[in-house]
SEMAR-644684 format. One line per 3 residues: their letters; for each residue z, x, y of N, C-alpha, C. Coordinates in steps of 0.001 Angstrom, whole numbers, plus 500000, padded with zeros to 6 digits. Each point is the difference from the previous one (the first is absolute). Layout:
BEGIN
a = Z:X:Y:Z:X:Y:Z:X:Y ~ ... $
***
This chain:
BEGIN
xxx = 147995:715441:333634:498985:499139:499525:500120:499709:498535 ~ 499176:500676:499202:499933:499662:498587:501248:500434:499242 ~ 500653:501079:500426:501220:500429:499305:501132:499003:500219 $
xxx = 500062:499399:501173:501012:498970:500254:499696:498774:499156 ~ 498721:499633:499910:499602:498869:499167:500342:500231:498542 ~ 499753:501210:499516:500310:500340:498613:501505:499949:499759 $
xxx = 500775:500500:500936:501452:499953:499898:500487:498554:499968 ~ 499421:499167:500846:500360:498586:500071:499688:499303:498675 ~ 498815:500246:499444:499611:499399:498722:500937:500471:498893 $
xxx = 500360:501284:500004:500920:500529:498996:501364:499329:500107 ~ 500468:499806:501223:501279:499330:500223:499952:498573:499465 ~ 498943:499265:500337:499872:498618:499539:499940:499926:498485 $
xxx = 499273:500923:499409:499894:500028:498551:501378:500195:499368 ~ 500796:500883:500565:501351:500227:499497:500879:498769:500135 ~ 499900:499316:501137:500786:498787:500225:499607:498925:498986 $
xxx = 498709:499782:499838:499523:498966:499073:500374:500351:498566 ~ 499823:501264:499610:500375:500413:498652:501491:499781:499752 ~ 500827:500283:501007:501439:499777:499868:500337:498541:499814 $
xxx = 499376:499149:500791:500246:498564:499892:499550:499490:498638 ~ 498824:500397:499594:499457:499534:498722:500806:500573:498845 ~ 500437:501242:500114:500827:500592:498955:501298:499234:499822 $
xxx = 500618:499593:501109:501209:499192:499916:499709:498649:499367 ~ 498854:499431:500344:499628:498670:499521:499696:500003:498510 ~ 499413:501048:499504:499542:500016:498611:500908:500760:499055 $
xxx = 501096:500583:500493:500835:500800:499106:500715:499115:498985 ~ 499886:500389:498764:500685:499329:498905:500395:501055:498992 ~ 500916:499664:499138:500333:500926:498920:499682:499352:498672 $
xxx = 499656:500809:499012:499627:499460:498694:501247:499638:499212 ~ 499864:499033:499104:501088:499590:499124:499500:500089:498568 ~ 500940:500021:499057:499627:500050:498596:499612:498617:499521 $
xxx = 499419:499937:498799:499587:498709:499470:501205:499162:499577 ~ 501141:500635:499726:501216:499263:499669:500601:499456:501281 ~ 500049:498676:500102:500550:499376:501201:501502:499927:499831 $
xxx = 500709:500622:500916:501455:499986:499987:500500:499473:501321 ~ 501274:499760:500055:500608:499543:501253:499801:501064:501067 ~ 500160:501261:499610:499803:501096:500961:498564:500027:500479 $
xxx = 499049:499780:499084:498592:499955:500367:499708:498872:500966 ~ 500609:498844:499784:499810:498868:500902:500569:500303:501381 ~ 501150:500666:500039:500577:500392:501296:499056:500940:500728 $
xxx = 499441:500952:499245:499066:500954:500589:498768:499285:500549 ~ 499476:499047:499247:498838:499234:500459:500323:499214:501261 ~ 501188:499391:500021:500410:499240:501181:500151:500901:501214 $
xxx = 500560:501173:499810:500164:500956:501103:498627:500438:500506 ~ 499085:500288:499081:498648:500398:500402:499298:498883:500758 ~ 500192:498761:499570:499388:498868:500681:500578:499852:501411 $
xxx = 501312:500183:500123:500636:499928:501319:499502:501115:500916 ~ 499852:501200:499449:499480:501122:500790:498577:499732:500466 ~ 499184:499460:499105:498614:499697:500346:499944:498917:501082 $
xxx = 500855:498992:499873:500059:498929:501001:500449:500549:501339 ~ 501028:500857:499997:500485:500587:501255:498933:500889:500622 ~ 499313:500786:499183:498938:500866:500523:498898:499161:500627 $
xxx = 499654:498883:499370:498973:499106:500546:500463:499414:501331 ~ 501253:499574:500072:500539:499456:501252:500001:501066:501092 ~ 500393:501226:499657:499997:501101:500974:498588:500288:500492 $
xxx = 499032:500009:499081:498603:500251:500377:499488:498894:500919 ~ 500342:498751:499689:499586:498878:500855:500611:500115:501396 ~ 501253:500417:500059:500688:500176:501286:499338:501123:500813 $
xxx = 499681:501107:499350:499324:501110:500679:498621:499582:500492 ~ 499307:499222:499178:498672:499527:500390:500095:499115:501240 ~ 500984:499120:500036:500124:499112:501161:500332:500792:501267 $
xxx = 500730:501099:499860:500302:500846:501160:498750:500718:500503 ~ 499044:500265:499121:498773:500709:500354:498919:499085:500580 ~ 500082:498701:499721:498896:499093:500301:499588:499977:501469 $
xxx = 500954:499920:500913:499653:499905:501419:499221:501226:500463 ~ 500498:501176:499657:499318:501221:500411:498655:500146:499284 ~ 499938:499630:498718:498740:500079:499261:498957:499063:500615 $
xxx = 500423:498806:500390:499073:499056:500642:499515:500541:501342 ~ 500905:500628:500738:499626:500599:501282:498976:501125:499782 ~ 500258:500843:499015:499060:501091:499692:498671:499455:499502 $
xxx = 500046:498945:499190:498770:499387:499494:499158:499489:501169 ~ 500638:499318:500952:499288:499462:501167:499400:501134:500834 ~ 500791:501054:500223:499526:501144:500775:498810:500671:499314 $
xxx = 500075:500149:498684:498904:500608:499240:498751:499118:500038 ~ 500178:498686:499928:498852:499093:500081:499308:500134:501353 ~ 500800:500076:501067:499434:500103:501346:499192:501270:500185 $
xxx = 500431:501085:499396:499259:501258:500167:499100:500313:498808 ~ 499794:498975:499160:499147:500125:498811:500465:501151:499099 ~ 501310:500056:499799:500607:501036:499172:500273:499504:498591 $
xxx = 500971:500605:499355:500339:499686:498619:500888:498760:499932 ~ 499492:498968:499337:500753:498768:499785:500073:499776:498491 ~ 501200:499864:499487:500197:499773:498574:499986:498493:499769 $
xxx = 498962:499509:499325:499904:498567:499715:500906:499611:498841 ~ 500005:500821:498963:500839:499702:498853:500242:501279:499215 ~ 501249:500190:499588:500359:501138:499162:500944:499488:498916 $
xxx = 499576:500114:498766:500786:499530:498861:500348:501198:499136 ~ 501267:500099:499621:500478:501078:499142:500293:499384:498637 ~ 499351:500499:498967:500196:499502:498644:500870:500988:499228 $
xxx = 500933:499488:499203:500837:500851:499165:499751:499660:498540 ~ 500412:500887:499128:499678:499907:498580:500372:498678:499353 ~ 501130:499427:500341:500430:498778:499315:499313:498740:500520 $
xxx = 498989:500168:500845:499218:498853:500462:500417:499450:501347 ~ 501097:500491:500558:500416:499534:501319:499012:500447:501058 ~ 499814:499160:501005:499139:500313:501145:500856:499905:501248 $
xxx = 499847:500954:500879:500735:499982:501261:499012:500106:501155 ~ 500099:499094:500947:499167:500052:501197:500644:500989:500971 ~ 499325:501111:500273:500523:501036:500894:499166:500125:501260 $
xxx = 499287:498940:500360:499130:500010:501166:500778:500343:501266 ~ 501127:499319:500205:500807:500239:501205:500490:501444:500054 ~ 500497:500499:498860:500544:501354:499971:498907:501038:500291 $
xxx = 498804:499791:499495:498917:500953:500245:499547:499952:501454 ~ 499921:498808:500583:499575:499878:501392:501060:500531:500949 ~ 501263:499991:499571:501120:500462:500812:499779:501424:500445 $
***
């Protein structure tokens, strides 16, 4: 019962934190802009873009099952996640509704 639910929530939290960590990871640079610094910025931007694409792909794989669970929960008047937004320090917002309902 509740221990399985707690385990499930912990698992989801870990998955979402991993996705968001990949999406928001950046490294700091010095105030002196150098060619090496620009390469580093470009690499970080590519990593962030790839992480976002990976997260979008994972979300699309979850959607069918999440919708099925949402419908089942609605029918039995259970837990339905209407909206879940994850905010990160740099101002980015991520909609994690599907992942939470999954």
